C-alpha positions as CSV (number, residue, x, y, z in Angstrom):
1,X,0.0,-0.1,-0.3
2,X,2.8,2.8,0.7
3,X,4.5,1.7,-2.6
4,X,1.0,2.7,-4.5
5,X,0.7,6.0,-2.3
6,X,4.4,6.8,-3.4
7,X,3.7,6.0,-7.1
8,X,0.4,8.4,-6.9
9,X,2.4,11.3,-5.3
10,X,5.2,10.7,-8.1
11,X,2.9,11.0,-10.8
12,X,1.1,14.0,-9.3
13,X,4.3,15.7,-9.3
14,X,5.2,15.0,-13.0
15,X,1.8,16.4,-13.7
16,X,2.5,19.3,-11.6
17,X,5.4,20.2,-13.3
18,X,4.2,19.6,-16.6
19,X,1.2,22.1,-15.9
20,X,3.7,24.7,-14.5
21,X,6.0,24.3,-17.6
22,X,2.9,24.8,-19.8
23,X,1.7,27.8,-17.4
24,X,5.1,29.6,-17.9
25,X,5.3,29.2,-21.6
26,X,1.8,30.8,-21.9
27,X,2.6,33.6,-19.6
28,X,5.3,34.1,-21.9
29,X,3.2,34.7,-24.2
30,X,4.1,32.0,-26.6
31,X,1.7,29.5,-27.6
32,X,2.8,25.6,-26.8
33,X,2.5,24.6,-30.7
34,X,5.0,27.8,-31.4
35,X,7.3,26.6,-28.2
36,X,7.4,23.2,-29.6
37,X,8.3,24.2,-33.3
38,X,11.2,26.1,-31.9
39,X,12.2,22.9,-30.1
40,X,12.2,21.4,-33.5
41,X,13.6,24.2,-35.2
42,X,16.7,24.3,-32.7
43,X,17.6,21.0,-33.6
44,X,17.2,21.5,-37.6
45,X,19.5,24.7,-36.8
46,X,22.1,22.6,-35.3
47,X,22.1,20.2,-38.4
48,X,22.1,23.2,-41.1
49,X,24.7,24.8,-39.0
50,X,26.8,21.6,-39.6
51,X,25.7,21.2,-43.1
52,X,26.6,25.1,-43.9
53,X,30.3,24.5,-42.5
54,X,30.8,21.3,-44.0
55,X,30.0,22.1,-47.6
56,X,31.4,25.4,-49.7
57,X,29.5,24.4,-52.8
58,X,26.1,23.0,-53.0
59,X,24.1,21.4,-55.8
60,X,20.9,23.0,-57.0
61,X,18.9,20.3,-55.3
62,X,20.9,20.9,-52.3
63,X,20.2,24.7,-52.3
64,X,16.8,24.2,-52.2
65,X,16.4,21.9,-49.7
66,X,19.0,24.0,-47.7
67,X,16.4,27.4,-48.5
68,X,13.2,25.2,-47.4
69,X,15.0,24.2,-44.0
70,X,16.6,27.4,-43.2
71,X,12.9,29.3,-44.1
72,X,11.2,26.9,-41.6
73,X,13.9,27.4,-38.9
74,X,13.9,31.3,-39.5
75,X,9.6,31.5,-39.3
76,X,10.1,29.2,-36.0
77,X,12.6,31.3,-34.2
78,X,10.7,34.5,-35.4
79,X,7.7,33.7,-33.1
80,X,9.7,33.1,-29.9
81,X,11.4,36.1,-28.2
82,X,15.1,36.7,-28.6
83,X,16.1,36.3,-25.2
84,X,15.1,32.8,-25.2
85,X,17.2,31.8,-27.9
86,X,20.2,34.4,-27.9
87,X,22.8,31.3,-27.0
88,X,22.2,30.0,-30.3
89,X,22.3,33.1,-32.2
90,X,26.1,32.6,-33.9
91,X,24.4,29.3,-35.5
92,X,21.4,31.6,-36.5
93,X,23.6,34.3,-37.9
94,X,25.9,31.6,-39.9
95,X,22.8,29.7,-41.2
96,X,21.2,33.3,-42.4
97,X,24.5,34.0,-44.0
98,X,24.6,30.7,-45.9
99,X,21.0,31.5,-46.7
100,X,21.5,35.0,-48.0
101,X,24.6,33.5,-50.0
102,X,22.3,30.7,-51.8
103,X,19.8,33.3,-52.6
104,X,22.1,36.0,-54.5
105,X,23.6,33.0,-56.0
106,X,20.3,32.0,-57.4
107,X,19.3,35.3,-58.1
108,X,22.4,36.0,-60.2
109,X,22.4,32.5,-61.9
110,X,18.7,33.5,-62.9
């Protein structure tokens, strides 16, 4: 019986912490879906950052994929206050530079 009580208390604590996290996100003026998109975009940002450092020259197909993924990241980051992602600003800036470089190259080639 005491083991069952401990399990109930732990489950209650977990739900309380989740509710508290949701409340804090909402109090910051952020929608839960936007915050979840930001988390996913943060992972994509890491991949794009590594990709931009690894490859100097991209094929046209790789450029299109890079541009689409970068736009998704930029849209997700735009919905979140800058103070939350200021630690990722260097990566964001590098991805943005590569994005601009590809856009200019594609514009010049057309």
